[in-house]
C-alpha positions in Angstrom: -104.2 -3.5 38.3 -100.2 -4.0 38.3 -98.2 -3.6 41.5 -95.2 -1.4 41.5 -92.9 -4.1 42.8 -89.5 -2.0 43.2 -88.2 0.5 46.0 -88.5 3.5 43.8 -91.3 5.2 43.4 -93.9 3.9 40.3 -94.5 7.1 38.4 -95.0 11.4 38.5 -98.2 12.8 40.1 -99.5 14.0 43.5 -100.2 10.3 45.5 -102.7 10.8 48.7 -103.1 8.6 51.1 -105.5 9.0 53.8 -106.4 6.9 57.1 -106.5 6.7 60.6 -105.0 6.2 63.9 -106.8 4.0 66.2 -107.1 2.7 69.6 -106.4 -0.9 71.0 -105.0 -2.0 74.6 -101.7 -1.8 75.6 -98.8 0.7 75.1 -95.1 -0.1 73.7 -92.3 1.3 73.4 -90.6 2.6 70.5 -89.9 0.0 67.7 -89.9 -1.1 64.1 -86.0 -0.8 64.2 -84.8 -0.5 67.4 -85.7 -4.2 68.9 -88.5 -3.1 70.8 -92.1 -3.6 69.0 -94.6 -0.8 69.1 -98.1 -2.0 69.4 -99.8 0.6 69.7 -102.6 0.6 72.1 -105.0 3.0 74.4 -103.8 6.4 74.2 -102.3 6.3 70.9 -105.0 9.1 69.1 -103.9 11.3 72.0 -100.2 10.5 71.7 -100.0 10.5 68.1 -98.7 14.2 66.7 -97.3 13.0 62.9 -97.2 9.9 60.7 -94.4 9.1 58.7 -94.5 7.4 55.2 -91.7 5.0 54.5 -90.1 2.2 52.8 -87.8 -0.3 53.8 -84.4 -0.5 52.5 -82.5 -3.7 51.6 -81.0 -3.3 55.3 -84.1 -2.8 57.2 -83.9 0.8 57.6 -87.0 3.0 57.0 -86.4 5.4 54.4 -89.1 8.5 54.8 -91.0 9.4 52.0 -93.5 12.0 53.1 -94.5 13.2 57.0 -98.4 14.8 57.8 -100.2 15.9 61.0 -102.6 13.8 62.8 -106.0 15.3 63.6 -107.5 15.5 67.0 -109.4 12.4 65.9 -106.7 10.5 64.4 -107.2 11.0 60.8 -104.2 11.9 58.3 -103.6 12.4 54.7 -100.5 11.8 53.2 -99.3 13.7 50.1 -96.2 11.6 48.0 -94.8 12.4 44.6 -95.3 8.6 43.2 -97.0 5.3 43.5 -95.4 3.3 46.0 -95.6 -0.2 47.0 -95.1 -2.0 50.4 -94.7 1.6 52.6 -94.9 1.7 56.5 -96.9 4.1 58.2 -95.6 5.0 61.5 -97.7 7.1 64.3 -95.3 9.1 66.0 -95.4 11.4 69.7 -94.2 14.8 70.3 -90.8 13.3 70.7 -90.9 11.4 67.6 -91.0 8.0 69.0 -92.9 5.5 67.3 -96.2 4.6 69.3 -97.7 2.1 66.4 -97.6 1.8 62.7 -99.2 -0.1 59.9 -98.1 -1.9 56.4 -99.5 -0.2 53.0 -99.2 -2.7 50.1 -99.8 0.0 47.7 -100.2 3.7 47.3 -102.5 3.3 44.4 -106.1 3.4 44.7 -109.0 0.7 44.7 -110.9 0.9 41.3 -112.9 3.9 41.0 -111.2 5.7 43.6 -108.8 9.1 43.7 -107.3 8.5 46.8 -105.8 5.5 48.6 -107.1 4.7 51.9 -104.5 3.0 54.1 -105.6 0.2 57.0 -106.5 1.5 60.6 -103.4 2.2 62.5 -103.9 -0.4 65.5 -102.1 -3.0 67.8 -103.0 -5.6 64.7 -101.5 -3.6 61.7 -98.6 -2.8 64.2 -97.3 -6.6 63.8 -97.6 -6.4 60.7 -95.5 -4.0 60.0 -93.0 -5.1 62.6 -92.9 -8.2 61.2 -92.3 -7.4 57.6 -89.4 -4.9 59.0 -87.8 -7.9 60.6 -88.2 -9.9 57.4 -86.2 -7.7 55.7 -83.5 -7.2 58.5 -82.9 -10.8 58.6 -81.8 -11.2 54.7 -85.3 -11.2 52.7 -85.6 -8.6 50.0 -88.7 -6.0 50.4 -89.7 -6.4 47.0 -89.7 -10.5 47.2 -92.1 -10.1 50.0 -96.2 -10.8 49.6 -97.4 -8.1 52.1 -101.2 -8.9 51.2 -100.6 -12.5 52.2 -98.5 -11.8 55.2 -101.1 -9.4 56.8 -103.6 -12.2 56.3 -101.8 -14.3 58.3 -101.6 -12.0 61.4 -104.8 -11.4 63.1 -105.7 -9.4 66.3 -105.5 -12.3 68.5 -101.9 -12.9 67.5 -101.3 -8.9 68.1 -103.0 -9.1 71.6 -100.7 -12.4 72.2 -97.7 -10.2 71.6 -98.5 -7.6 73.2 -99.4 -9.3 75.9 -96.0 -11.1 76.8 -93.3 -10.2 79.3 -90.9 -8.1 78.4 -89.8 -6.3 75.0 -86.9 -9.4 74.7 -89.7 -11.5 74.3 -91.8 -9.5 72.4 -89.0 -9.1 69.5 -88.1 -12.9 69.9 -91.9 -13.4 68.8 -91.6 -11.3 66.2 -88.8 -13.0 64.9 -90.3 -16.0 65.1 -93.6 -14.8 63.0 -90.8 -13.2 60.3 -89.3 -16.4 59.8 -93.0 -18.1 60.1 -94.1 -15.5 57.6 -91.0 -16.6 54.7 -91.4 -20.3 55.3 -95.8 -20.0 54.4 -94.8 -18.0 51.6 -91.6 -19.9 49.7 -93.9 -23.4 50.6 -97.0 -21.6 48.8 -95.1 -21.0 46.0 -93.6 -24.4 45.5 -97.0 -26.0 46.0 -98.9 -23.8 43.6 -96.1 -25.3 41.4 -96.6 -28.7 42.1 -100.5 -28.5 41.8 -99.7 -27.1 38.2 -100.0 -23.6 38.6 -97.3 -21.9 37.4 -97.3 -18.6 39.4 -94.9 -15.8 41.1 -95.0 -14.3 44.5 -94.9 -10.7 41.7 -97.8 -12.2 40.2 -99.7 -12.9 43.5 -99.1 -9.6 45.1 -100.3 -7.8 41.9 -103.5 -9.4 41.5 -104.5 -9.4 45.2 -103.3 -5.5 45.2 -107.4 -4.0 44.6 -108.9 -6.2 47.0 -106.5 -5.4 49.6 -107.5 -1.5 48.7 -111.2 -2.3 48.9 -110.7 -4.3 52.2 -108.5 -1.1 53.8 -111.1 1.2 52.9 -113.8 -1.1 54.3 -111.9 -1.1 57.2 -111.4 2.5 57.6 -115.0 3.2 57.3 -116.2 0.7 59.3 -119.9 0.3 58.0 -119.7 -3.3 57.6 -118.2 -6.0 60.1 -114.8 -7.1 59.6 -115.9 -10.3 58.6 -117.9 -9.1 55.7 -115.4 -6.8 54.7 -112.5 -9.9 54.8 -115.2 -12.1 53.0 -115.4 -9.6 50.3 -111.7 -9.6 50.0 -110.8 -13.1 49.8 -113.6 -14.0 47.0 -111.8 -10.6 45.1 -108.6 -12.3 45.5 -110.0 -15.7 44.6 -111.5 -14.1 41.5 -108.5 -12.3 40.5 -106.4 -15.3 40.5 -106.9 -16.6 37.2 -103.7 -18.5 37.1 -104.7 -20.9 39.9 -108.3 -22.7 40.5 -110.0 -23.0 43.9 -108.2 -26.6 44.6 -104.7 -25.5 43.8 -105.1 -22.7 46.4 -106.7 -25.0 49.1 -103.1 -27.1 48.4 -101.0 -24.4 48.1 -102.4 -23.1 51.4 -102.6 -26.5 53.1 -98.6 -26.8 52.4 -98.2 -23.4 53.6 -100.2 -23.6 56.6 -97.8 -26.4 57.9 -94.8 -24.3 56.9 -96.0 -21.4 59.1 -97.2 -23.6 62.0 -94.2 -25.7 62.4 -91.8 -22.9 62.0 -93.5 -20.2 64.6 -94.2 -23.2 67.3 -90.2 -24.0 67.0 -89.1 -20.6 66.9 -91.4 -19.2 69.5 -89.5 -18.2 73.0 -89.8 -19.2 75.6 -92.9 -17.5 77.7 -94.3 -16.5 74.2 -98.7 -17.3 73.7 -97.2 -16.5 70.0 -97.5 -20.4 68.9 -100.8 -21.0 70.0 -102.1 -17.9 68.9 -100.5 -18.4 65.4 -102.0 -22.3 65.0 -105.7 -21.1 65.4 -105.2 -18.1 62.6 -103.5 -20.4 60.1 -106.3 -23.3 61.2 -109.1 -20.4 60.0 -107.3 -19.3 57.0 -106.9 -23.1 55.6 -110.5 -23.4 56.3 -111.2 -21.0 54.0 -109.8 -22.2 51.3 -111.0 -26.1 51.6 -114.1 -24.3 52.0 -113.8 -22.8 48.7 -112.2 -26.0 47.2 -114.8 -28.3 48.1 -117.2 -25.8 47.1 -115.7 -25.7 43.8 -115.5 -29.3 43.3 -119.0 -29.8 44.0 -120.2 -27.5 41.8 -117.8 -28.9 38.7 -118.9 -32.3 39.6 -122.6 -31.6 39.3 -123.4 -32.2 42.8 -127.3 -32.6 44.1 -128.3 -29.6 46.1 -128.3 -31.9 49.2 -124.5 -33.0 48.9 -123.8 -29.1 48.4 -126.1 -28.1 51.3 -124.4 -30.5 53.4 -121.4 -29.4 52.7 -122.1 -25.3 53.6 -123.6 -26.8 56.8 -119.9 -28.5 57.6 -118.0 -25.3 56.4 -120.2 -22.9 58.3 -119.5 -25.0 61.4 -116.0 -25.1 60.7 -115.6 -21.5 60.4 -117.9 -20.7 63.6 -115.8 -23.3 65.4 -112.6 -21.9 64.7 -114.0 -18.5 65.3 -114.5 -19.5 68.9 -111.7 -21.6 69.3 -109.5 -20.6 72.5 -106.8 -22.8 71.9 -104.9 -24.5 69.3 -106.1 -28.1 70.8 -109.7 -27.1 70.3 -108.8 -25.8 66.7 -107.5 -29.3 65.9 -110.4 -31.1 67.4 -112.4 -28.2 65.2 -110.8 -29.4 62.1 -111.3 -33.2 63.3 -115.0 -32.9 63.4 -115.2 -31.0 60.0 -113.2 -33.9 58.3 -115.5 -36.3 59.8 -118.6 -34.6 58.3 -116.8 -34.2 54.9 -115.8 -37.7 54.9 -115.5 -40.2 57.8 -118.7 -40.4 58.5 -119.3 -43.1 56.4 -122.9 -42.9 53.7 -123.8 -40.0 55.8 -120.8 -37.8 55.1 -120.5 -35.4 52.5 -118.5 -37.1 50.0 -121.4 -40.4 50.9 -124.1 -38.1 49.7 -122.2 -36.9 47.1 -121.4 -40.4 45.6 -124.8 -41.8 46.3 -123.5 -44.6 48.9 -126.3 -47.6 49.7 -126.5 -50.1 51.8 -125.1 -52.3 48.9 -122.2 -49.9 48.3 -120.9 -49.2 51.7 -118.4 -51.3 52.2 -116.9 -50.3 48.9 -116.7 -47.1 49.9 -115.5 -47.3 53.3 -112.8 -49.5 51.6 -111.6 -46.3 50.1 -111.9 -44.2 53.2 -109.8 -46.9 54.8 -107.2 -47.0 52.0 -106.3 -43.4 53.3 -104.9 -44.3 56.9 -101.8 -45.7 54.9 -101.4 -42.8 52.6 -101.5 -40.6 56.3 -99.2 -42.9 58.5 -96.8 -42.0 55.8 -97.5 -38.4 55.9 -97.7 -37.8 59.7 -94.3 -39.7 60.2 -92.6 -37.6 57.6 -94.5 -34.4 59.1 -93.2 -35.5 62.4 -89.7 -35.4 61.1 -89.8 -32.2 59.6 -91.7 -30.3 62.8 -88.7 -31.4 64.8 -86.4 -30.3 62.4 -88.5 -26.6 61.7 -86.2 -24.6 64.3 -82.9 -25.2 62.6 -83.9 -25.5 59.3 -83.8 -22.7 56.8 -87.3 -21.9 54.5 -86.3 -23.2 51.7 -85.1 -27.2 53.5 -88.5 -26.6 55.6 -90.7 -25.8 52.1 -89.1 -28.2 50.1 -89.4 -31.2 52.8 -93.3 -30.3 53.4 -93.7 -30.1 49.9 -92.5 -33.1 48.9 -94.0 -35.0 51.8 -97.4 -33.9 50.1 -96.6 -35.0 47.3 -96.1 -38.4 48.2 -99.6 -38.7 50.1 -101.5 -37.2 47.5 -100.3 -39.6 45.1 -100.4 -42.5 47.4 -104.3 -41.6 48.2 -105.4 -40.8 44.7 -103.9 -44.2 43.3 -105.9 -46.1 46.2 -109.0 -44.2 45.9 -109.3 -44.1 42.4 -109.0 -48.0 42.3 -111.7 -48.5 45.0 -114.2 -45.8 44.2 -114.2 -46.3 40.2 -117.4 -48.4 40.9 -119.2 -45.0 41.4 -118.5 -44.1 38.0 -118.5 -40.1 36.9 -118.4 -38.7 40.5 -115.4 -40.9 41.4 -112.9 -38.3 40.3 -114.4 -35.5 42.8 -115.1 -38.0 45.6 -111.4 -38.9 45.6 -110.3 -35.5 45.6 -112.8 -34.9 48.3 -111.2 -37.3 50.2 -107.3 -36.2 49.4 -108.4 -33.1 50.9 -110.4 -33.8 54.0 -107.8 -36.6 54.9 -104.9 -34.1 54.6 -106.5 -31.1 55.9 -104.7 -29.6 58.9 -101.9 -32.5 59.7 -99.9 -32.8 63.1 -101.8 -31.0 65.7 
């Protein structure tokens, strides 16, 4: 499905968007354009009288397209004259004050549907819309933002963190920090894809994910399955639709985008904000999904044994479960460290050890390859430390270039060392090296 990436509509005909305004926790003042984030919460459904659909102009101002009344249960149906992309839906009260909002990637329905279902308007969706508008107000072209990716990088915990911050000024500062981090992450992701050999564009990545996003929104609105199941289906569909990149390239792109996002939001978050910790945990989970898929694909391509694949699945389950329950960024970092140990650093009992068939006779050879990663990691972490210190002042171009270059040096050094040392393991050596690169370089500098 091709997206309509310009601000103008993409064709005539009646376009219907249906959805629901829902509840959360907390209530805020009018937002989106006045610097005071409106994040929904208790009483939102009762307070909402209408919803307004708008495009975001290049100056960050909302340009209304349509308006509709809201039913007593929060339901609404918007009617538009054309298909639009990157639209904001506001829930407004009787005085016209915005109480919550949502970001709709496209009004084009999912395959097989005749009406587009919008994501539930709640605290999380409100933060997503606020961040998008802030990105545009800070100079980003609306059409250059992959809003599907934006929505994957913001979750309910981040929204709750912003909602609970002391005062509108801190809240607005957190939104601004997230907007800068989002720009850095998306710039870095594109450059990392290019370095890995996948020549994709922001428009391509946005367009191929639109059908999956529409199905996700419909599932979330219906509430018939858990959000975990809905997101699992979404990420699998996006991966399947992204024909120009494989799982390994996706993992490398997300690994580096994750660093850019985390470094930027931590450096730019205002004092007293909890957004940095929540954002690190969100990034940890997103990188975990990409890593899990890459490991699985590598093992499948290398004709790994069922024992090795089962061991990798067990490690991935522990990673996902641990990250989902991590109460802090430091705990999330430890969960990642445990995963890396299970993947590689537990020696012959690790996933890579099982995959290569390491024995008592070959254990020292394998360990030599693992130890060789230490030098590459020292160089990588040293470079990332400098980048982290400069992230508060660096623009997204400088930050993304530095991160991609640091990982390029790391990957090349570790592959050179690993291929030399794992050569005795024959046909499985190449996949063993790639698994080592993944496990050693994942979720760096926390």
